[in-house]
C-alpha positions as CSV (number, residue, x, y, z in Angstrom):
1,M,83.0,16.3,96.1
2,N,81.1,19.1,97.8
3,N,79.8,16.6,100.4
4,L,83.3,15.4,101.0
5,H,84.5,18.9,101.7
6,S,81.6,19.5,104.1
7,F,82.3,16.2,105.9
8,V,86.0,17.0,106.3
9,I,85.3,20.6,107.5
10,K,82.7,19.3,110.0
11,A,85.0,16.7,111.3
12,A,87.9,19.2,111.7
13,E,85.6,21.7,113.5
14,E,84.4,19.0,115.9
15,Q,88.0,18.2,116.7
16,I,89.3,21.7,116.9
17,F,86.4,23.2,118.8
18,A,85.8,20.3,121.1
19,P,85.4,21.5,124.7
20,D,88.1,19.2,126.1
21,R,90.5,21.0,123.7
22,L,89.2,24.6,124.2
23,I,88.9,24.6,128.0
24,P,92.7,24.3,128.6
25,I,93.4,26.9,126.0
26,V,90.9,29.4,127.4
27,Q,92.1,28.6,131.0
28,A,95.7,29.3,130.0
29,M,94.6,32.6,128.5
30,I,92.8,33.6,131.6
31,D,95.7,32.6,133.8
32,R,98.1,34.8,131.8
33,T,95.6,37.6,131.8
34,D,95.3,37.3,135.6
35,D,99.1,37.4,136.0
36,T,99.3,40.4,133.7
37,R,96.5,42.2,135.6
38,Q,98.3,41.6,138.9
39,Q,101.5,43.0,137.5
40,L,99.6,46.1,136.2
41,E,97.9,46.6,139.5
42,S,101.2,46.4,141.3
43,E,102.7,48.9,138.9
44,I,99.7,51.2,139.6
45,D,100.3,50.9,143.3
46,R,104.0,51.7,142.8
47,Q,103.2,54.8,140.8
48,R,100.6,56.0,143.3
49,A,103.2,55.6,146.1
50,A,105.7,57.5,143.9
51,V,103.2,60.3,143.3
52,A,102.5,60.6,147.0
53,D,106.2,60.7,147.8
54,I,106.9,63.4,145.2
55,Q,103.9,65.4,146.2
56,S,105.1,65.3,149.8
57,R,108.6,66.5,148.8
58,L,107.0,69.2,146.7
59,G,104.9,70.3,149.6
60,L,108.1,70.5,151.8
61,R,109.7,72.7,149.1
62,C,106.6,74.9,149.1
63,D,106.8,75.1,152.9
64,A,110.5,76.1,152.7
65,I,109.5,78.9,150.3
66,E,106.7,80.1,152.6
67,A,109.1,80.0,155.6
68,G,111.6,82.1,153.8
69,L,114.2,79.3,153.8
70,A,114.4,79.2,150.0
71,E,113.4,81.3,147.1
72,L,111.7,80.2,144.0
73,G,114.0,82.3,141.9
74,E,117.0,80.0,142.8
75,A,117.8,78.0,139.7
76,C,118.6,74.8,141.6
77,F,115.4,75.0,143.7
78,K,113.2,75.8,140.7
79,Q,114.7,72.8,138.7
80,R,113.8,70.5,141.6
81,I,110.3,71.8,141.6
82,D,109.9,71.4,137.9
83,L,111.4,67.9,138.0
84,A,109.0,66.9,140.7
85,K,106.1,68.1,138.6
86,I,107.3,66.2,135.6
87,Q,107.8,63.0,137.7
88,I,104.2,63.4,139.0
89,R,102.8,63.7,135.5
90,K,104.8,60.8,134.2
91,A,103.7,58.5,137.1
92,Q,100.1,59.5,136.6
93,Q,100.4,58.7,132.9
94,I,101.9,55.3,133.6
95,S,99.0,54.6,136.1
96,I,96.4,55.7,133.5
97,H,98.1,53.4,130.9
98,C,98.1,50.4,133.3
99,A,94.5,51.0,134.2
100,S,93.5,51.2,130.6
101,A,95.3,47.9,129.9
102,I,93.4,46.3,132.8
103,K,90.1,47.5,131.4
104,Q,90.9,46.2,127.9
105,R,91.7,42.8,129.3
106,R,88.4,42.7,131.3
107,R,86.5,43.6,128.1
108,F,88.3,40.8,126.3
109,L,87.5,38.2,129.0
110,R,83.8,39.2,129.1
111,R,83.5,38.1,125.5
112,W,84.6,34.6,126.5
């Protein structure tokens, strides 16, 4: 009986882990991972562009303060500056999250 179990398990392993069966599965996983990586890299690029735009606008606001065209004490102006800072932090966090996901996928693929 034990030999029969061993024989059945060995036959199943040979069928399940046969290269002609595993190669398409692994290739599909790699393709999906590549697509996901590209999407994450695109998101990082979008977030970097957003940060650059927000920093530019923040710089213009600082220039307006220095030129005496606006005062930091104005509630509306201060809210815009605070919002810009929050948007920068959020975009940077998203970029960090996406970069982390890319690194995790690379580690996973190295195992294969």
